[in-house]
Structure formats: structure tokens, C-alpha cells
N, C-alpha and C positions, 0 to 999 in steps of 0.2 A: 213360163207357165206358172199359174197361180194355184196354190193348194186349195183355194176357195172357189175355183171354177169361175173366175171373172166376176165374182160378187163379193170381194173382200170387204168393202166398207159396210155393206148390208149385213153380212154374216158377223162381222166383229161387233157391230152395234147390237145385233140380236143376242150374241153370246153375253155381252155386258148386261143386257136387260134380263136374260134368262138367269144369270147368276144372282142378280139383284132380287128379282121377284120370287124365284124358286127358293132361295135361301130364306127370304122373309116368310114365305108360306110354311116352309119346314119348321122354322123357329116357332111360328104360331101353333103349329100342330104339336111339337114336342114339348113346349112350355106354355100351354094354354092358360093355366092358372096364373103363372107369372106375368104373362102378357096382359091378361084381363086386369090384374092387380095394378100393374104399372100404368096402363092406359086409364083405368078408373081414377087413379090418383091424378093423372095428368089432366083429366077433364072434369075434376071435381067442382070447378067453378064455372062450367060452361053449360049451355042448354043440352048438351049430349050426355050429361053425367048418368042418366038412367038408361041409356041405350047402348052402353059400351059392348056387352057381349054380342048383341045382334049386329052392331056395326063392325065389330072385329071379325065375326063370322062371314059377313058380306065381303069384307076386304080380303079375307083368306080365300074365299071362293074365287074372287076376281084374280088374285095373284096366281093361284094354281091353274086356272083356266088360261090366263095369259101366258104363263110359262109353258104349259103343254102345247098350246098353239104355236108359240115361237119355236119350241124344240122341233115340232113337226115341220114348221116353216123353214127352219135352217136345212133340214133334210131335203125338202122339196126344192129349195133355192139351189142347193149344192148339186142336186141330181138332175133336175130338169128346168131350172130357172123360174119356176112358178113362185109368185110372190104373194098370192091372195091370202093364204092361211097365216103367213108371217105378219102380213099387214093387219089382219084382224086381231092377232095377238098383241101387236104393238098398240093398236087402238084401245084395246081393253086395258093395257098397262097405263096408257095416258089417262083414261077415265079413272082408274084407281088412284093415280097420283092427284087428280083434281079432287077426288073425295078426301084424300089425306090432307090436301091443302086447305080445304074447307074446315076440317077438324082442327088443324093447327091454328088457323086464324080465329076460330071460335074459342079455342083454349088460350088465345092471346100469346101463343108461342111463335113469335115472329122470327126468331132465329131458326126454329125448326121448319117454318114455312119457307124461309130463304134457302135452306138446304134442299128442300124438295124441288126448288126451281132448277137446280143443276140437273137432277134426274129428268125433269120435264123437258129441258132443252135437249138432252141426249135422246129422249123419246121422240120429240118432234123431229129431230134430225133423222131418226130411223123412219118415221112416217114419210118424210120427204124422199129419202133414198128408195123406199119401197113403192112409191107412187108410179 
């Protein structure tokens, strides 16, 4: 008998993504000025340099919404096997990663973009599991 109610891979991927996106969102909330400063410096030579606070707020919103949906999705998956809410959360997580990838590429931070690819692979794996 599984503690995850026969949905171990899905729940484990969701938990990984929840930790990743929820922690990122909380970090942005608790250190907004530090994040804006760091990201502004990171994008100082990119076309995004004047839009950092708005883009960071958008990313924060997506991370928190994705996390909330995935948390509720884990509950639903564990209790009644329903996957829809979790799937929407993972889709939003994937979209936020694509937004981050665009930013990293525009900032010419290719190593940072490559790091995002690892998270994107896990996210796509989650999408496949939840289909």
C-alpha cells in the first residue's frame, strides 16, 4: 500500500514543484527590494531593464497561483484521484519558467537559462504524468 494513494510519481513531482515555486514566491515577498535590486542589475543591459518591478510582480503572481493550485491538486489527487487542478498549476509553472527563460536569454545569461532547463524538464514530466 502506498502512502500516496497510487499516485506517487505525480505527487512527488508536485511536491518538488511546490517547494520550488512557493519558496521562490515567498522569497520575492519577504525581500522585494533585494530581488528588484538584484534583477535590475542582472537585466541592466537588456531590453527589460525598465520593466523589472512589473515583470517581477507578474512572476510572483504566477508562482503563488501555481503553488496554490498544485497544493490543492496534491490534496485532490491523494483523496479522490482528480488531476485537473494540479494540471493547471503545473501548466502555470511551465509558463512562468518560459517567461524566466526569455528573461535569461535576453540578459545573455546562458548558464542561468541552462539551469532553468532542468526545472522545465521536471515540469514537463509532471504534465505528462498528470495527462
